[in-house]
N, C-alpha and C positions, 0 to 999 in steps of 0.2 A: 675337626676334620684334618686328616694327615694323608698326604700323597705318598705312595710307595714306589710305583713303577708306571712308566709311560712308554708305549710302543706306537710309533708313527710309521705308516706305510703309504707311499705314493700320495702324500698329503703336502700341499703347498710346494715349497722348494725341495722337499725330500723325496727323491725318486725311489730309493730303496728303504728297507725297514731300518728304523733308528730306535734305539732303546735308551731310556733315561732312568737311572736308578736314583730316585729321590731319597731313598733311605741312606745311601752313601753320602749324598749332598747334605741331607739334614743332620747328619752326625756332627758336622762342624757348627751347626746352628746358623751360620751366615755363609752363603755361597753366591758366586758371581756368574751371571749369564751374559756372555759377551761374544763378539764376532763382528766381521765387517758389515757395512750397510748392505742390506738386501740378502744376507745369508739366511735369515729365517729365525731370528731370535723371537720376534713376535709370534711367528707361526707355532712355536712350542707352546706359548700361552694360549693361542687359538685352539690348539689340539686339546688342551685340558678343558677349556670351555665347551668345545664341541662334544667331547666324551660325556660330560655331565648333562648338557642341555640340548644337544643335537643341532647347535648353531654356533656361529662365531660371534665375537663381540661387535657391538656398535655399528660403525659405518661400513665395515667390511661385510656385515650381514646384509645391510640395506642395499649396498651396491650390487649384490647378487653375484659376486665373483665366484668362479669355479674353485672347489676345494681340491680337485684332482691335480696332481703334479704333472707338468709338461715333460718331466724327465722320466716318468714311470714307463716301463716297458709294457707293451700291449699284453693284456691277459692278467696283469697284476691289479688286484682290487685296492682301491683307496680305503684305508681302514685305520682307526685309532682305538687303542686299548689302554684303559686306565685302571690301575689297581689302587684302592684307597680304603681308609678306615674312617667310618662315620659313627660316632658313639662307640658302641662295643661290637659293631658289625664290620667285617672285612669284605668288601665287594669288589667285583671286577666288571667293568662296563666295556663293551665292544660295540662300536658303531661303524657302519658303512653308509655313506651318502648315496643318493641316486646317481648312477654313472653309466657311461657307455661301455659295452663289452662286445667282442666279436661274436657274431651269430654262430651257433653250434653247427648249423647246416647252411651251406651256401655262403655267399660273401656279404659284406656290409656289417653294420653294427646294430645292436638293439639296446634298449634302456633297461638296466638292472635296477629294481626298486630298492629304496633305502631299507637297511636292516639294522636291528639292535638286539644285543644279547646282554642279560644281567645274570651274574652268578654270585654266590656267597660261599665263603670259606667256612667249613665246619671243623673247628679245632679237635673235636672228638674223633672224627674219622680221618682228618688230614686230607680231605678231598673237597673239590669244588662242586656245588650243587646248583643246577640251573633254576632260576626263579621265574623269568618271563622273557618273551620275545616280542612283546607288544610295545610300540613306541609310546602310546598314551599311558599305559600302566607304568612303564619304566620312568617316564617323565614325571608323573605324579609321585612315584616312590622317591626319586632323587630330590625333588623340590621339598617334599615333606621331611626327609631325613636332614638335608642341608639347612632347611629353614629359610632359604633365600631364593629369590627369583634370579633369572640370568642377569638382569641389569644390576641387582644388588651384589651378586657374586663378582661381576666384572669391576664394580666400583670398590668393593671391600677387600677382595682377595688379591686382585691384580694391581690395585693402587696406581692408576694412571696419574702421574704427578702433574701433567699439563692441565688436566681437568680441574685439579684442586687449586692450581695457580690461578686459573680463570675464576674459580669459585671465590678466592680471596678478593679479586678485583671486581667481581660482578655486583650488580645491584640486587635489591631485595627480590625482584621478580624472578631473575635468573637463579638465585639461590633457592627460591621456593620451588622451582621446577625440579632441580636436582634432589633436594631433600624430600620432595613429594614422591619421587620415584623410589628412593631408598627406604623411606619409612612407611610407604604405602598409606598415605593419608587421604586416599581417594574417598573413604567413607565419610570424612568430615566435609570434603568438597561436595560429596553427594548430599549431605545434610543441607548445605547451603543451597544447592540447586533444588533440592526437594522443597525447602521452605519458600524459595523464590517462586517455584512452580505453584505451591499451594496459595501463595499470595496472589499470583496472577489469576489462578482459578477462582479464588474467593472474590477478588475484585470483579472478575468477569461475571460471576453469579450475581453480585450486588448490582452491577450496571445492567445486566439482563433483566433483573427484577424491576429496577427503576424504569427501564425501557418498556416493560410490560405494563407498569403502573401508568406511565405517560400515555401508552396506547389506550388503556381503559379510560383515561381522562379525555382523550380526543373522541373516543366513541361516545362517552357521556355527553360531550359538547354537541356532537351530531344528534344524539337522541333527544337533547333538550332544545332542539331547534324551535324558535318562536317564543321561547321564554326569555325573561330579562337576564337570567344568569348566563344564557348562551352567548351574550354579547361580551362577557369578560371571562374567556377560557383560561385554564391553568397554564402558566408558562414555567419552564424549567428544563434542566438537562439531567441525564442519568448521573447519579452520584451527589446531587445537591442535598444538603442536610435536611432542609424543611420540606422536601418534595412530598413526602407521604402525608404530613399534616395539611398541606395546602389542598391536596386532592380530596381528602376526606371532608374538609370544611366546605369546599365548593360543592361536593356531592350532596351534602345535607341541605344546602340552600336550594339546589336544583330539585330535590325530591319534594320539598315543601311547596314550591311553585307549581310542580306537576300535579300534586294532589288538589290544590285550589282550582286549577284549570279543569280537572276531571269533574269536580262538583258542579261547576258552571255548565259544562257540556251536558250533564245529566238533566238539569232543569230545562234547558233548551230542547232536548229530545222529547220530554214529556209534553211540552206545549205543541210541538210539531205533530205528535201522534194524535192529539185531540182534533186539530184542524184537518188532518188527513181523513179521519173517520167520518166527520160531517160532510166533507166533499164527496166521499164515496157513497154515502146514503143518497144525496141529491142526485148524483150521476145515475144510480140504479133506478130511481123513480122516473127520471126523464127518459131513460132508455126503455123502460117497460111501457110507458105511454106511447112512445114512438113505434114500438114493435106492434102493439095492438091496433093502432091506426093503420099501419102498413099491412097487417093481416086482413083487415076488413076490405081495404081497397083492392088487394090482390085477389080476394074471393070473388068480388064483382067482375073483375076482368076475366077470370077463369070461367065463370058461368056464361058470359057472352061468347067466349071462344067455343064452348061445348055446343051451344045452340047452332053456331055456324057449321060444325062438323057432323050434325045428325044425318044428312043424306049419305055421306060417305060411309058412316057406320052401318046403315041399312044395306048398302051394296056389298060390303065386306061380309056381312052376316049371311047374305044369299049365296055368295061364293063358297062359304064354308059348308052350307047345307048341301049343295050340289056335289061338293067334293066327298061328303060322307056317303052319298048314294053311289058315286063312281068307284068307291073303294071296293064294292062287292063285285065289280067287273074287272078289277085290276089283275087277279090271278090268271084269268083267261087271256087278257091282253099280253101278259108276260110269256105265257106258253106260245101264243101266236108269233111274237117277235123272235123267240128262240128257234122255233121250227123254221121260220123264214130265213134266219141267218144260217142255220145248218144246211138248208136246201141249196142256198146260193154257193156256199163253200164246197159242197159235194159236187155240184154241177161244174164249177171251175176246175176242180181236181180231175174230174173225168175227162174234160176236154183237153187238159194239158197232157194226160197219160195217153189218150188216143192219138195225139199229134206225133208221138214218138214211135208208134207202131207202123208197120208196113200198110199200104193203102188197102190191101185185101182184108186186113183185120180191123179197120177203123170202126165198123159197125158190128163187130163180133160181140156175142154175149159173154157173160162171166164164166159160164160152164165151158164154152169152147176155149177161152183163153187159159183156163186152169189145166185143161187136157194138154195143150201145147207146152205149158210150163213143166208138167211132169215128164214128158218125153225128153225135153232138153236136159233135165236134171240127171236122168239115167245116162245119157250120153256123156255128161260132164264127169260122172263118177268113174267111168271107164278110163279116164285120162290120168288118174292119181299115180299109177305105177310108172307111166311114161314121164311124169314130172319129177318123181324121185330119181329116175335114171338120168334125167337131164342135169339135176343138181350134182349127182355123183360124178358125172362126166366133167363138169366144170372143176370140181375139186381135184380129180385125177390130173387134168391138164395143168392146174396150178402147181401140184406137187412135182410133176415132171419138169416144169420150168425151174422150180427151186433146185431140183437135183442137177439141172444143167448149169445153173449159176455156181453151185458148190463145186462142181467138177472143174469149171474154169478157174475158180479161186485156188483149188488144191494144185492144179497144174502150174499156176504162177508161183505158189509157195515152193513147190519142188524145184522149179528152175532157179529161184532166188537162193534157196539153201545150197543147191549144187554149185552155183557161181561163188557164193561166199566161202564155202568149205574148200574150194580149189586153192585160194590164197591164204589159208590158215597157217601153214607151217612157216612160210617166210615172215609173216607178221609176228608170230610168237617168238621167232628167233630175234627179230629186231627189238621187241619189247624186253626180252631177257637181257640182251646186251646193254640196253639203256639202264636197267636196274643195276647191273654190275658196275657200269661206269660211274653211277652216282655213289655207290659204296666206296669205290676206290678214291673218288674225290673227297669224301668225308674223312677218310684216313689221312689223305694228303693235307687237307685243311687243318686237321688237328696237329700234324707235325709242323706245318708252317706257323701256326699260332704260337707254338712253343719257341720258335726261333724269332718271331716278330717282336715280342715284348722285350727280350734282352737287347735286340738291335735298337729299339727305340730308346731304351734306357742309356745305352752307350752313346747314342746320338745326342741325347739331352746332356749327358756328362761331358761330351766333347764340346758342346756349346758353352757349358759352364766353365770348362777348362780354358777355352779361348778368352771368355769374358774375364775370368779371374786372372789370366795372364796380364791382361790390360790393367786390371785393378792392382795387381802386384807391382807393375812398373810405376803406376801412379803413387802407390803407397811408399815405394822406395824413394821416389822423388820427394814426397812430403817428409819422409823420415830424414833425408839428407838436409832438407831445408830446416827442419826442426832442430837437428843437431847443430847446424851452424848458428841458429838463433840462440840456442841454449849456451853454446860456448861463448858467444859474444856477450850474453847477459851475465854469465858467470865471471868473465874477465872484468866486465864493468862493475859488478858488485865488489869483487876483490879490490879493484882500484879505489872505489869509493870508501870501502872499509879501511884500506891502508891510509888514505888521506885523513879520514876521521881520527884514526889512532894517533896520527902525527899531531893533530891539534886537540887531543883529548884534554890536555892540561888547561887550555883556554876554556873549554866547555865546563870543566870542573870549577874553574875560578869564578865563573858566573854565579855559582851558588854560595861563594864565601861571604861571610859577614863578620865585621869586627867583633872579636870576643868568642865566636863560635869555633869549635875545633875543625881542622881540615879533615876531609873524608879520606885522605891518603896517609898523611903523617900524623894527624891528630893535634898539630900545633894550633894555638889560638892566635899566633902572630903571623900576619900575611904581608911581608915587606914588599914583595914584587910579584903580584898575581899576573899570570900569562894573559896575553891579549889575543883575540881572534884576528886572523889575517884575511886577506881578500879571498883566498881560495879555500877557506874553512868549510868543512862538510859537517852538517848537523845530523842528529839521529834520524830525523824524518827522511832525509835524503837517502841515508843508508838503508832504512827500512823499505823505501820505495824501490831501491835497486835490488834488494833481496827479494821483494815480492815479484818483481819482473823476472828475476832468475828462477824463482819457484814456479811461476806460470810457464816459463819456457821449458823447465824440466818436466812439468806435467804434460805439456804438449808433446815433448819428445817421447815420454813413456807411453802416451796414448798412441802415437804414431808407430812405435815399435810393436805395441800390442795389436794394432790394426794390421800391420804387415804380417805378424806371425799368424793371425787368424786367417788372413787372405791366403798366405802360402799353404797353410794346412788344408784349407778348402780346395785350393788348386791341386795339391798333391792327392787328395782323396778323389777328386774328379778324374785326374790323369790315371790313377790306379784303376778306377772303374772302366775307363776307356781301354786300357791295356789288358783287362781281364780276359777278353775274348779275342784279342788281336794276335795274329801270327806275323812275324817279321817286323817291319817298320811300324811306327805309330801312325794310325790312320788319321786322315783329316776329316773335318766336318762334312765336306762335299762327298767324300767316299762313303762315310757312314750314312749320309742322307740318301745317296743313290742305292746303297744296299737295303736300307729300310724301305724305300719306295718300291724296289723290285719285290721284296718279300711281301709288302702290302698288296701289290698287284696280283702276285701269284695266289696269295691267300684269298683275295676277293673273288678271283676266278674259281678257285677250288670250292670256296664256301657257296658261291652261287650255284655251281653244279651239284654240290652235295645237298643243297636245299630242294633239289628235284627228286630226291630219293622217294619221298612219300608219294608224289604224283606218279612216278614211274611204276611203283608197286601197285598203286590203284589202277593204272591203265592196264597192266598185265592181268590183274584180277578181273577187271571188267571184261577183257577180251576172252578169258577162259570161261567166264559165266556165259557170255554170248555164244561161245562155241557149243557148250552143253545145251543151251536153249535151241540153237539151230538144228543140232542133230536130233533132239527130241521132237521138234516140229516136223522134220522130214519123215520120221517114222510114223507119227500120227497121221500125216497126210496120206501116206501109202496105205495105212489101214482103212481110212475113210474111202479111198478109191475102190478098194476091193469090196467093201460092203455095199457101195452105191450101185454096182453093176447088177447084182441079183435083184435089188429093189426096182430098178428101171425095167427089167424084163417082166416082172409081175404086173407092173402098171400098164405096160403095153398090151398084155393079154386081157386085162380087165377093160381097157378102153375099146377093144375090138367088140366085146360082148355088148357094151353099152351103146355103141353106134348102131347095131342091128335093132335094138329095142326102140331107140329114138326115131329111127326111120319109120317104124310102124306107127308111132304115136303122133308124129307131126302131120302126116297126111300131106295136104296141099299147102300147109302153112310153113312159115320160116322156122318156127319152133313150137314145141309142145305148149309152152307158156302162152304164146300168142293165141293158139287154138283154144286153150282153156279160158283165157280172158274174154274172148268173143262169146263163148257159150255162157259164161257167168253174166255178162251184160244182157244177153237176150232173156235169160231166166228172170233177172231182176225186173226188166220192162214188162214181161207178161204177168208176173205176180202183182206188180203195182197197178197195172191196167185192170185186172180182174177185181182187185179190191176196191178201186174207185167206182167201178160200174155198180157193184153191190151196194156201196155206201150211198150213191145217188138215188138208187131205187128206194131205199129205206127212208131217206130224207123227204122225198116227195110224198110218201105215204103219211108221215108224221105231220106235214104241213096241211094236208087235207083234213086230218082229224082236228087240228087246232082251230081251223076256220069254223067248223061246226060247233065246237064248244063256245067260242066267242059270241056267235050269233044268239045262242040260247041264253047266256048270262046277261047280255045287254037288254034283251027283251024283258027278262024278269025284273031288272033294275029300273025300267021305265025309259030307257033310251032306245028309240026305234032304230036309227042306224047305229051300228057299233062305233063309228068314228066320233059321234057326239059324246059318248062315255069317255073316250080317250081325251077329248078336249076339256071335259069337266074335271078330270083327275088332277090333283095337286100333289106336289112333292111334300115330304115330311117337313122340311125346313120352311117351305113357303106357307104350308098350313099353320105351322106353329107361329110364324110371324104374324099372319092375319089374326089368329086367335089372341095373340098378345096385344095387338092394337085394339081389338074389341074390348078385351078385359081392362086395358088401361083407360079407355073412355068411360067405362062404367065406374071404375074406381075413382076417377077424377070427379065424376058427377056426384058420387056419394061424399067425397071429401069437401067439395064446395058447399054442399048442403049442410054438412056438420059445422063448418066454420061460420057460415052465416047465422047458424042457430046459437053460437056461443053468446052468453049474456054480456060479458065484459067487452067483447069486440064492438058490439053495436053501441054501447055506452061511450067507448073511447072515440068512436067516429063522430060523436056529437060534440066532443070537446075541441078547444083550439089546437092547432098543430103544435107538436112538441119541438124543443130546441136542444138536442143532446150535445151539439158541438160546444155550446157555451159551458154546459156542465162538465164536459170532458176537459176543457181548458182549465177550469177551476180545480178539478181533481189532479191534473198533471202538475200544476203549480204546488199543490199541497204535498204531493208525493216527492217532488224535488226538494222541498224544504225539509221533509222527513229524512231523506237520504243524506242531505248535508249535515243535519243534526246528528244522525247516527254515525256518519263518517268522522265527525268531529269528536264524538264520544269515544269511538274505537281508537282514534289517534291519541286522544288524551290518555285512555286506559293503557294503550301500548307504550306510550312515552313514560307513564308512571311505572309500569312493570319493568320496562327496559332500564330506567334509571335505578330502580330498586335492585334488579339483578346485577347490574354493573357495579353498584355501590357495594353489594355483598362481595363480588369478586375483588374489588379494590381493597376492602377490609381484610379479606383472606390473604391477598398478596402482601399487604402491609404486615400482617402478623407473621407470615412466612419469611419476610425479609428481615425481621428483627434478629433472629439467631444468626442469620448470614452476615449481617452487619457486625455483630459482636465477634463472630469468628474471623471476619476479615480484619478487624482492628487488632485482634490478638496475633494473628499470623503475620500481618504486615509489620508489627512491632518486633517480633522475633526475627523475621527475614532481614529487616534493616539492621538489627543488632548483629547477626551473624555475618552480614555482608559488609559491615564496617561503615555504613552510611547513616546510622542513627546518631542523634545528639548524645545519647547515653553512652555510646562507645567513644570515649575521649581520644583514644589513639588510632581510631579508624582501622582497627585490626580485624581482618576476616577470621572466621573460626579456624579454617585450615592454617592460616598464618600463626594464629595463637598456639596451636598444637605444635607446629614446626618450630616456633620460637622456643618452646620448652625443650624440644629435641636439640636445637642448635645450642642452647645453653649447656646441655649435657655434653655435647660434642666439644664445645669450647673448653669446658672444665677438664675433660679427658685429654684434650690436645695440649693444654697449658702445662700439664705435668711433664711432658716430653719436650715441649718447646723451651721451657726454662733451662733444662739440662743442655739442649743443643746450643742455646744462646748464652750459656754461662750465667743464667739467672737474669738476663736482661729483659726478655720479652715474655708477655703473658697475653693470651687471647681471651677476650671477654665478649659476651653477647650484649647487644644494645637494642632496646625497643623504642628508642626515641624517634620522633618524626623529623624529616628533613626535606626542605624544598616543597612543602605542601603535600608530600607523598604519604602513603600509609606506612605505619610503623610495624615493627615486629621482627625483622630478619636482618638487623644491622650487625656487623662484626667488626670490632676494633681491636687494636693491639696496644697494650700498655708498656711503655718504655720505662724501665726502672731507673735508667740513668737520668732521664729528664723528669720523670714523674708524670708525663703527659699521656693522654689517651688520644690516639690518632687512627685514621682509617687504614686498613690493611693494604690498600692500593699504594701507599707511600713507601712500602718496604722495597729494598734493593733486590737485585736478581738473586744473590745467594740467600738473603734473608727470606725472600719469597719461597725459595725451595725448601728450606728446613721448616718454615712455618707451614707450608702446604703438606710436607711429610708428616709433621706432628698432627695436623688436622686430619690427614688420611688415616693415621694409626688410631687417633681418638675416635674417628667415625667408625672404623672397623670394630672397635670395642662396643660402641653404642648400638650399632646395627646388629651385631652378634647377639647382644642381650635382647634387643627388640625382636629378633627372629626366633627366639626360643632358647637362647643360651648355648647354641651349638659351638663347641670349641674349635677355633681356627688355628691349626698347628702349622700351616704352611702359608706364607704370604709372598707376594712378588711386588717389587718396586721398580717402576719403569723410568729410567733416565733422570737427568737433572743434577747429577753430582758434579758435572764439569764446571758449574758456577760457584763452587765452594773453594775457599782457601784451605791451606793444609790444616790449620788449627780447627777450623769449623768442621772440616771433613772428619777429623779424629773424633770430635764430639758427637757428630751424627752417627758415626760407626759405633761408638760406645753405646749410644741409645739403642741402636738396632741390635747390637750384640747382647744388650741386657734382656732382650726378648727371650734369650735362651733360658733365663731364669724361670720363665713360664713354660719351658719345654716347647718353644716355638722355633721354627726355622724360617729364615727370610732370604729370598732370592732377589738379588739386585741385578737389573738389566741396565748395562752402562757400557760406554765406549772409553771411559776414563782409564788411561794406562796405569795411573798410580794405584787404582783399586786392584789390579792384577797382582801387585806386589804385597798389598795389605791383606787380601782375602785368598787363602790357599785353596779352598774348595771352589772349583770352577767348572762350569759347563760351557764349553766353547762350541760355537757353530761355525763350521768351515764351509765355504761355498766353492764349487767346482763346476766344470762344464757338464758333468754327468749328474749334477744335483748336489744339494748340501748334505753335510753329515755332522753329527755331534760327537764331541770328545769330552770325557769326564776326567777331571784332574783333582786329586785329593792328596795334599801333602807332597806334591812333586811328581806323583805317579799319574800316568795318562792312560785312559782306556778309551778306545774308539767305539763309537756307537754303531 
């Protein structure tokens, strides 16, 4: 993978578009990326990572820092474009993160979604072809082409030296975490977890099976209650080795005891059945004798009772015979009662009707009453026309009243409309003026709003100006004080330095030894070495004075910078205040008064302008009401004209109706009253005539019924008819008497039959029976039979239950066999891969074993470069020895060729740690590249650490890095070391400024600004 071109826009500290030509930098093989702290060197590397993976490395990603530059102008998109070659494909990736942009309509901001473009260069056509705009597709494509995840890329391509220095000093666990991320050994850790999970699952299955087996054992103990085996139940816990054999042995003993108890219960049941059958036969014989003796005694008692009831039976039979004779007179008696009831009712109705008639008609016959009824009906028929005229007169009067009410309502509406229309013109003029005033206020408010915001900005600038003036004076005072301290510290340092130079001979004399050459003249003879005096100044005192001077100088520089920044801000605020001023520079009070006055005027105009809608609505409502009033006035005038002709027609019709009503009323108040009186009289006469005729017919029928009753009673043998009525019985009463007679006869026949039975008389001659004693014996025999049967059922159920539970236990034991074998096998593998098995002598986990092989490859690849950097002194070796009781596998030692000893990498010095970590990083890059599929990495970056090297070691390290060009690689060094700027001609400098950082490309002394 080779980088060609990088374009950064509004990203990190870069406010504008910056371009990096990696082809020009890579031509030299080794190039330097430098710049002051905070300029954005790391942001260049972040941009490369963001272009490839859509996120920045490590902690900067997890902290969620915004990628957008604070220096970028509004409307400029944050964007990164990277052109690179992977394999034989030249690609261009463009990414924009999610960011805020101004809304296209209205004010404020809206969130722009993240976007990504991927293009490929076609050498045949010389054009770029778009491949995809999908984040997911592009991410999968880049990861597949590069062959590394984001974490691997950041560790292998960007080479963060601080991480590898910590890697050298870290323990095995920390090394395992880093190597696990780089070599993606999660599948081996997954194997460990899977085996541990299988072991837990198998163990749980075995324990669950043992728990079920113990449950069956407890159930068998309960089922075997009463047996000797139940007193010694199975004891154990899930997982015990001999649990299954103990349960099966105990079950066999319990089954044998249950079968023996079942045989004993069968023998006892057979004996109880024989005793119960004999007791049943004796009880039946005793009950039969007692029953026959009781039947004979009962028959004697019933015969005596029948003899006593014979006179009553004869009387009942005589009543039944007379009732049969009276049945022939019953129809005549019914007719006589009906005729008598009808005659009484007709007489009552006739007397009631005659009481309502006038006295002169009280004794009138039916014919006379009917003639009077017909005459009154004819008179009533002549009043029909008069009644219709009376109803029409009432309707005409109601209609005239309605017309009068409508006329009054229309007169009120006409007066109201006339009053309202009189004031219409002044009202419309006032509403129109209100609308115009609101429109003028809206225009005035818009104008004042345009003046108010600049006035407020000038007021804020004036306040900043005054505050910054105070800050400027304070900064000037601090600068003067800092200058005085700096001058004093500088003079003190010069004085101390001069005094030390004066006594430098004595300081050099301290290091002289007999026979050793002098550091100044080279003589081995020292006849009179200089001695230190009381006022001698050593190097430490001089260094302390110089450090104090340096701090004072830095304080002065910071004070000058703060003063310049404050003055610049004050000048900008003053310029903003003077932008809209005429004449002298305004004060804060003047600008505040001006802003308040504009705000007051704007508020008044805005409030009045807010009434525009309501004013227009009021004018529209008034105009609609005017139209409605005029329409209502015209409609009322039309109704008044139509109502006059209708009133005249009704008056003419009323006059005609009054004449007809006068004729129909006669002497009554109304025609209806006259007609009502006639109708009442007609009804009375008709009712009276009908009741007289009905009474005469009822009297005739009563006489005829008396004659028929006397004739029927004589023929039936009853001289007075009343005797037949007394002998007559109702159907229910006759049936009851007949039932009593029939019951006496049936009882007499039954008693005779029972006394004639042969067995009954014989039983009466025997001694009295004793069924109670036989019943007690039979009850005892039945109780013994039930107890024997229950004992047999319990024994049978116990034997069947033990057999069934034993079969279940045997099935469970057979099912647990393969599970126990599976658990033993899985537990052995899980312990082996987890490093807890006795067979794993070094207690190495499977993942650690794989990582140890990778670490051995990395150490071998790193040693090739480390030997060159250390002039053949150091070599990195992998160690899988255990230390401190910990697990082995990821130890890393350094072999010192000068001493021949092997020691821990944590004992290396600062410079040795740097080039050892650099060698380790380069070796790791080679191994990870091969692991990821062999994708060639033509561009690498090394971040810091060169400041800890001496000049000779630095030359050796640079020679190693420069040798990478032999493999057509380019290496970018990120460093602050000034000596590297002289040694490496190809440079990418990052310059920071107030408007944002910028990049400059230098190749062989030429500089190109990004």
